[in-house]
C-alpha positions as CSV (number, residue, x, y, z in Angstrom):
1,M,0.0,0.0,0.0
2,T,1.4,3.4,-1.0
3,P,1.4,6.3,1.5
4,F,-1.4,7.9,-0.7
5,A,-3.7,4.9,-0.6
6,R,-7.2,5.4,0.7
7,P,-7.8,2.5,3.0
8,A,-11.4,1.4,3.3
9,G,-13.2,1.9,6.6
10,P,-12.6,4.3,9.5
11,R,-9.3,6.0,10.3
12,S,-8.7,8.2,13.4
13,L,-7.3,11.7,13.2
14,A,-4.0,10.4,14.6
15,A,-3.8,7.6,11.9
16,R,-4.5,10.3,9.2
17,R,-1.6,12.4,10.6
18,A,0.7,9.3,10.5
19,A,-0.3,8.7,6.9
20,A,0.3,12.3,6.0
21,A,3.8,12.2,7.5
22,A,4.6,9.1,5.5
23,G,3.2,10.6,2.3
24,E,5.1,13.8,2.8
25,N,8.4,12.0,2.7
26,V,7.5,10.5,-0.7
27,L,5.9,13.7,-2.1
28,R,8.9,15.8,-1.1
29,G,11.2,13.8,-3.4
30,V,8.7,13.8,-6.3
31,L,8.2,17.6,-6.1
32,A,11.9,18.3,-6.0
33,E,12.3,16.9,-9.5
34,E,12.6,19.3,-12.4
35,G,9.3,20.0,-14.1
36,A,7.2,18.8,-11.1
37,R,4.2,20.8,-10.1
38,L,2.0,21.0,-7.0
39,L,-1.7,21.9,-7.3
40,L,-2.5,23.1,-3.8
41,L,-6.2,23.0,-3.1
42,V,-8.5,24.2,-0.3
43,P,-12.2,23.4,-0.1
44,D,-14.4,26.5,-0.1
45,P,-17.9,26.8,1.3
46,H,-19.5,26.3,-2.2
47,A,-18.3,22.7,-2.7
48,R,-15.4,23.5,-4.9
49,F,-11.6,24.1,-4.6
50,A,-9.7,27.3,-4.5
51,A,-6.4,26.4,-6.1
52,V,-2.8,27.6,-6.5
53,E,-0.3,25.9,-8.9
54,L,3.3,25.8,-7.7
55,A,6.3,24.7,-9.7
56,A,9.5,22.9,-8.7
57,P,11.8,23.4,-6.9
58,F,9.7,25.8,-4.8
59,A,6.8,23.3,-4.7
60,A,8.7,21.0,-2.3
61,S,9.3,23.8,0.2
62,V,5.5,24.3,0.5
63,L,5.3,21.0,2.4
64,D,7.3,22.7,5.2
65,D,6.0,26.3,5.0
66,G,2.6,26.1,3.4
67,Y,1.5,28.8,1.0
68,G,-0.6,32.0,1.3
69,V,-4.1,32.1,-0.1
70,C,-6.4,35.1,0.3
71,S,-8.7,34.6,3.3
72,Y,-11.8,35.7,1.4
73,V,-12.0,32.2,-0.2
74,F,-14.1,31.4,3.0
75,A,-16.3,34.5,2.7
76,W,-17.1,34.9,-0.9
77,T,-20.1,34.2,-3.2
78,P,-20.2,31.6,-6.0
79,S,-19.1,34.4,-8.4
80,R,-16.1,35.1,-6.1
81,D,-17.4,38.5,-4.8
82,P,-16.9,39.1,-1.1
83,L,-19.9,38.6,1.2
84,P,-21.0,41.5,3.4
85,A,-18.2,42.0,6.0
86,S,-20.2,41.6,9.2
87,G,-19.4,39.7,12.3
88,V,-16.9,36.9,12.0
89,L,-16.8,37.3,8.2
90,G,-15.2,40.7,8.7
91,G,-12.0,39.1,9.8
92,Y,-11.8,37.2,6.5
93,L,-12.4,40.3,4.4
94,E,-10.5,43.1,6.3
95,G,-7.5,44.0,4.1
96,F,-8.0,40.8,2.1
97,G,-4.9,39.3,3.8
98,D,-3.7,35.7,3.6
99,V,-4.4,32.5,5.4
100,R,-1.6,29.9,5.2
101,V,-2.6,26.6,3.5
102,R,-0.6,23.6,4.7
103,P,-0.8,20.6,2.5
104,D,-2.2,17.4,3.9
105,A,0.0,14.8,2.1
106,A,-2.5,12.0,2.9
107,S,-4.8,13.6,0.4
108,A,-2.3,13.7,-2.5
109,I,-3.3,12.3,-6.0
110,P,-1.3,12.3,-9.3
111,L,-3.0,14.3,-12.1
112,G,-0.6,13.4,-14.9
113,A,2.0,15.7,-16.5
114,R,4.1,15.4,-13.4
115,T,1.5,17.3,-11.4
116,W,0.2,16.3,-7.9
117,A,-2.9,17.7,-6.4
118,V,-2.9,18.0,-2.6
119,V,-5.7,19.3,-0.3
120,G,-4.6,21.6,2.5
121,D,-5.7,23.1,5.8
122,A,-6.0,26.8,6.3
123,E,-4.6,28.7,9.3
124,W,-4.1,32.3,10.4
125,P,-0.6,33.8,10.6
126,S,-0.8,33.2,14.3
127,G,-1.1,29.5,13.6
128,A,-4.7,29.2,14.7
129,A,-7.0,27.2,12.4
130,A,-9.2,29.2,10.1
131,E,-12.5,28.4,11.9
132,L,-14.7,28.9,8.8
133,A,-12.7,26.5,6.6
134,P,-15.0,23.5,5.9
135,R,-12.2,21.1,6.6
136,E,-11.6,22.6,10.0
137,V,-15.4,22.4,10.8
138,L,-15.4,18.7,10.0
139,R,-12.2,18.1,11.9
140,G,-13.7,19.6,15.0
141,Q,-16.7,17.3,14.8
142,L,-14.5,14.3,14.3
143,A,-12.4,15.2,17.4
144,A,-15.6,15.6,19.4
145,L,-16.8,12.1,18.2
146,E,-13.5,10.6,19.0
147,G,-14.0,12.0,22.5
148,L,-16.8,9.5,22.8
149,G,-14.6,6.7,21.5
150,L,-16.1,6.6,18.1
151,V,-14.7,6.9,14.5
152,P,-16.9,7.1,11.4
153,S,-16.5,5.6,8.0
154,V,-18.1,7.6,5.2
155,G,-19.1,7.0,1.6
156,I,-20.5,9.8,-0.6
157,E,-22.5,9.3,-3.8
158,H,-22.5,12.2,-6.2
159,E,-24.6,12.0,-9.4
160,V,-23.7,14.0,-12.4
161,V,-25.4,14.9,-15.7
162,F,-23.1,14.9,-18.8
163,R,-24.1,17.4,-21.5
164,D,-22.7,18.7,-24.8
165,A,-24.0,21.5,-27.0
166,D,-27.0,19.4,-28.0
167,G,-28.1,18.6,-24.4
168,P,-27.7,15.5,-22.2
169,L,-25.7,12.7,-23.7
170,T,-28.6,10.3,-23.4
171,P,-32.1,11.5,-24.5
172,H,-33.9,9.6,-21.7
173,G,-33.3,7.9,-18.3
174,V,-30.9,5.0,-18.5
175,D,-31.1,3.6,-15.0
176,Y,-28.7,0.6,-14.8
177,A,-28.7,0.4,-18.6
178,L,-26.0,-0.6,-21.1
179,G,-28.0,0.1,-24.2
180,G,-28.6,3.8,-24.8
181,T,-25.3,4.8,-23.2
182,E,-23.2,4.6,-26.3
183,R,-22.6,8.3,-26.6
184,L,-21.2,8.2,-23.1
185,A,-18.7,5.4,-23.8
186,P,-15.6,7.4,-25.0
187,L,-15.8,9.7,-22.0
188,L,-16.4,6.9,-19.6
189,R,-13.4,5.0,-21.0
190,D,-11.1,8.0,-20.3
191,L,-12.7,8.5,-16.9
192,R,-12.0,4.9,-15.8
193,T,-8.3,5.4,-16.6
194,D,-8.1,8.9,-15.1
195,L,-9.7,7.9,-11.8
196,A,-7.6,4.7,-11.6
197,D,-4.4,6.6,-12.2
198,A,-5.4,9.1,-9.5
199,G,-5.9,6.2,-7.0
200,L,-9.2,7.4,-5.8
201,G,-10.6,3.9,-5.2
202,V,-13.7,3.7,-7.4
203,E,-16.2,1.0,-6.1
204,S,-18.9,1.2,-8.7
205,A,-20.2,3.1,-11.7
206,R,-23.5,3.0,-13.5
207,A,-26.0,4.9,-15.6
208,E,-28.6,6.7,-13.6
209,C,-32.3,7.4,-13.9
210,H,-32.3,10.9,-15.6
211,P,-31.1,11.9,-19.1
212,G,-27.3,12.0,-19.3
213,Q,-27.0,11.1,-15.6
214,Y,-24.2,8.9,-14.3
215,E,-23.0,7.9,-10.8
216,I,-19.5,7.0,-9.8
217,V,-19.1,5.8,-6.2
218,L,-15.9,5.8,-4.3
219,R,-15.3,3.1,-1.7
220,H,-16.1,4.1,1.9
221,R,-13.2,5.6,3.9
222,D,-12.4,8.0,6.7
223,A,-14.6,11.1,6.8
224,L,-11.9,13.7,5.8
225,A,-10.8,11.5,2.9
226,A,-14.4,10.9,1.7
227,C,-15.1,14.6,1.5
228,D,-11.8,15.6,-0.1
229,D,-12.0,12.7,-2.5
230,V,-15.5,13.4,-3.8
231,L,-14.4,16.9,-4.7
232,L,-11.2,15.5,-6.2
233,Q,-13.4,13.1,-8.2
234,Q,-15.3,16.1,-9.5
235,L,-12.1,17.7,-10.6
236,V,-11.0,14.6,-12.5
237,V,-14.5,14.2,-14.0
238,R,-14.7,17.8,-15.2
239,R,-11.2,17.7,-16.8
240,A,-12.0,14.5,-18.6
241,G,-15.3,16.0,-19.8
242,A,-13.6,19.1,-21.1
243,R,-11.4,17.0,-23.3
244,H,-14.5,15.5,-24.9
245,G,-16.4,18.8,-25.2
246,V,-18.7,17.7,-22.4
247,T,-19.9,19.6,-19.4
248,A,-20.2,17.8,-16.0
249,D,-23.4,19.2,-14.4
250,Y,-23.6,18.8,-10.6
251,L,-26.7,21.0,-10.2
252,A,-29.0,19.6,-7.5
253,A,-31.9,19.7,-9.9
254,P,-30.8,19.5,-13.6
255,E,-34.5,19.9,-14.5
256,P,-37.7,19.9,-12.4
257,G,-38.5,16.4,-11.2
258,Q,-34.8,15.4,-11.5
259,G,-32.2,15.2,-8.8
260,N,-28.4,14.9,-8.6
261,S,-27.8,13.5,-5.1
262,G,-25.1,13.9,-2.6
263,H,-26.1,11.0,-0.4
264,V,-23.9,10.2,2.6
265,H,-23.4,6.6,3.7
266,L,-22.2,6.5,7.3
267,S,-21.2,3.8,9.9
268,L,-19.5,4.1,13.2
269,S,-16.8,2.0,14.8
270,A,-15.8,2.1,18.5
271,V,-12.1,2.2,19.4
272,D,-12.7,-0.5,22.0
273,G,-13.9,-2.9,19.4
274,S,-17.6,-2.8,20.3
275,E,-20.4,-2.2,17.8
276,P,-22.2,1.1,18.4
277,D,-25.9,1.3,17.9
278,L,-26.5,3.4,14.9
279,L,-30.3,3.0,15.2
280,G,-30.4,4.6,18.6
281,G,-29.4,8.1,19.7
282,F,-27.3,8.8,16.6
283,L,-30.2,8.3,14.2
284,A,-32.6,10.0,16.5
285,G,-30.4,13.1,16.8
286,V,-30.2,13.4,13.0
287,L,-33.9,13.0,12.6
288,R,-34.5,15.7,15.2
289,D,-32.2,18.3,13.7
290,A,-32.6,17.5,10.0
291,R,-35.0,20.4,9.4
292,A,-32.7,22.9,11.2
293,L,-29.8,21.8,9.0
294,T,-31.6,22.3,5.7
295,A,-29.3,25.2,4.8
296,V,-26.4,22.8,4.9
297,F,-28.1,20.2,2.8
298,A,-29.7,22.7,0.4
299,P,-27.5,25.8,-0.1
300,T,-28.8,27.1,-3.4
301,W,-32.1,28.1,-5.1
302,N,-31.7,25.1,-7.3
303,S,-31.5,22.8,-4.2
304,Y,-35.1,23.5,-3.3
305,V,-36.3,22.5,-6.8
306,R,-34.7,19.1,-6.1
307,L,-36.3,18.9,-2.6
308,R,-39.7,20.0,-3.9
309,T,-40.0,18.1,-7.2
310,A,-37.6,15.1,-7.4
311,P,-39.3,11.9,-6.2
312,F,-36.2,10.3,-4.8
313,S,-35.2,13.4,-2.9
314,P,-37.7,13.1,0.0
315,R,-38.3,16.2,2.1
316,E,-40.2,14.3,4.7
317,V,-38.0,13.3,7.6
318,R,-38.4,9.6,8.3
319,W,-36.3,6.5,8.2
320,G,-36.8,3.0,6.8
321,Q,-35.2,-0.3,6.3
322,D,-33.7,-0.4,2.7
323,D,-36.3,2.2,1.7
324,R,-35.2,4.7,-0.9
325,T,-38.3,6.8,-0.5
326,A,-37.2,7.6,3.1
327,S,-34.8,10.5,3.8
328,V,-32.7,8.1,5.9
329,R,-32.3,4.6,4.6
330,V,-30.8,1.8,6.8
331,A,-28.7,-0.4,4.5
332,G,-26.4,-3.4,4.7
333,P,-26.4,-6.6,6.7
334,A,-27.0,-6.7,10.4
335,S,-23.3,-7.2,11.0
336,G,-22.3,-4.2,8.9
337,R,-25.2,-1.8,9.0
338,R,-24.9,1.7,7.7
339,L,-27.2,4.8,7.5
340,E,-27.7,6.4,4.1
341,F,-28.6,10.1,4.6
342,R,-30.5,11.2,1.4
343,F,-31.0,14.9,2.4
344,A,-28.2,16.6,0.4
345,G,-27.9,17.3,-3.3
346,A,-24.6,17.2,-5.3
347,D,-24.3,21.0,-4.8
348,A,-23.9,20.8,-1.0
349,Q,-20.5,21.3,0.6
350,P,-19.6,17.7,1.6
351,H,-17.3,18.6,4.6
352,L,-20.2,20.7,6.1
353,V,-22.8,18.0,5.3
354,V,-20.8,15.3,7.1
355,A,-19.9,17.7,10.0
356,A,-23.6,18.5,10.4
357,L,-24.6,14.8,10.5
358,L,-21.9,14.0,13.0
359,A,-22.9,16.9,15.2
360,A,-26.6,16.1,15.2
361,G,-25.9,12.3,15.7
362,R,-23.5,13.0,18.6
363,F,-25.9,15.3,20.4
364,G,-28.6,12.6,20.0
365,M,-26.3,10.0,21.6
366,E,-25.2,12.3,24.4
367,E,-28.9,13.2,25.2
368,G,-30.0,9.5,25.0
369,L,-32.6,10.2,22.4
370,T,-34.7,7.4,21.0
371,P,-35.8,7.3,17.3
372,P,-39.4,6.7,16.1
373,E,-40.5,3.5,14.5
374,P,-39.5,3.1,10.9
375,G,-41.8,4.8,8.4
376,V,-43.1,7.4,10.9
377,T,-42.7,11.0,9.6
378,V,-41.4,13.4,12.3
379,G,-41.1,16.6,10.2
380,S,-39.8,17.9,6.9
381,L,-36.9,19.8,5.6
382,A,-37.5,23.5,4.9
383,A,-39.4,24.1,1.7
384,S,-37.6,27.3,0.7
385,P,-34.4,29.2,1.4
386,W,-36.4,31.7,3.6
387,E,-37.6,28.8,5.8
388,A,-34.0,27.5,6.0
389,L,-32.6,30.9,6.9
390,A,-35.0,31.2,9.9
391,L,-33.5,28.0,11.5
392,M,-29.9,29.3,12.0
393,E,-30.1,29.4,15.8
394,R,-30.0,25.7,16.0
395,V,-27.3,25.5,13.4
396,G,-25.2,27.6,15.7
397,E,-25.8,25.2,18.6
398,L,-24.7,22.3,16.5
399,L,-21.8,23.7,14.4
400,G,-20.9,26.9,16.2
401,A,-22.1,30.5,15.9
402,D,-19.4,31.4,13.5
403,V,-20.3,28.7,11.0
404,A,-24.0,29.6,11.3
405,A,-23.2,33.2,10.5
406,Q,-21.2,32.1,7.5
407,L,-24.1,29.9,6.2
408,A,-26.7,32.6,6.9
409,A,-24.6,35.2,4.9
410,M,-24.2,32.8,2.0
411,L,-27.9,31.8,1.9
412,S,-29.0,35.5,2.2
413,E,-26.8,36.4,-0.7
414,E,-28.2,33.4,-2.7
415,I,-31.7,34.8,-2.0
416,D,-30.8,38.3,-3.0
417,A,-29.0,37.2,-6.2
418,G,-32.1,35.3,-7.2
419,L,-34.4,38.2,-6.5
420,D,-32.1,40.5,-8.5
421,S,-32.2,38.2,-11.6
422,V,-34.5,37.8,-14.6
423,T,-34.8,34.2,-15.5
424,D,-36.2,32.1,-18.3
425,F,-39.0,31.1,-15.8
426,Q,-40.0,34.8,-15.4
427,R,-39.9,35.4,-19.1
428,A,-42.1,32.4,-19.7
429,R,-44.6,33.5,-17.0
430,G,-44.6,37.0,-18.5
431,A,-45.4,35.6,-21.9
432,L,-48.5,34.0,-20.5
433,R,-49.8,37.4,-19.5
434,A,-49.6,38.8,-23.1
């Protein structure tokens, strides 16, 4: 196993640090070679990377010293304009200074052409962690869970729609199909090679139920790796698509009635070797707080089209045994049971989604909550961004007031941007009044 392998199953924060140390020794030699390049990545709050490309020989020194990235990457809009500088966000926007990004060598993948991509952690010049960095939010929840003697294993399913200038690459749904996917074949052939070369550990791939839709699932792994790797997978997918003149569309709702999911499969392991009860307090905590966390699961206008219209994106909060119509599906054999959380779309920030699930589940365990019977509806996710915005007080209790303020600022900007726009929908409605 190489230092950059993604072992299946749980891995503690200490084990990740050990893997990073081993990987750093290897990476240092690779990046010292002439012509080598380092693509330093930091996840932003909009489910994408901010990136800096660094060339040898300087690239190797970044492993020791990190590299500066403007702090507003954690306080910007999808169009990279700064959010209003209020409260904690002001510290990220005042003077537009740097945070230092330190590479986590355990996340490294080769991208070809002597280039390595590495995800990093952001810290202030003082050395304090950048509290609004999604990776840091997740790490905080992992540390709290380890305080209870528990370590999660996570798998994330992201669906994508492939389009060219003529529209989706399949004219109709192709769920589990071989026939009808012929136009996808050249792209998929390259993708298999690219993902294998990157070492991302693909478990399965298949055509999905909407036009042009495909799903590539990575094997379950530690939570930080799962969240980093699903974004790295998007990077690889988009690059392969561009070579074929194809756009990879991760919109939560490609069309009304359709959904690109960001489902999270999660299991827990105890450090003492015992089997934690996923169907007790953890499940109950998530069910209780799912509505309050809607802004995490559904961060965009388009997210709510998915929640309101896509049949396999249930807004009702309930759980069921192997039930894909439930928002929480219990899957797997009794000896290896896992929970599939079906709340989030592919546009949600994965580190924040997993952090939110861990926080809600941990609170449920600590408070000794009991879940309802399967199939019993206990509420619903918010039906609009306005409803989600009104629930931020509980988000602050789960993830911290600073993260809640960041999410509120982003969702408020999303609402304002939508209200300031003229869309095809508005034009069509206007035509009906002629």
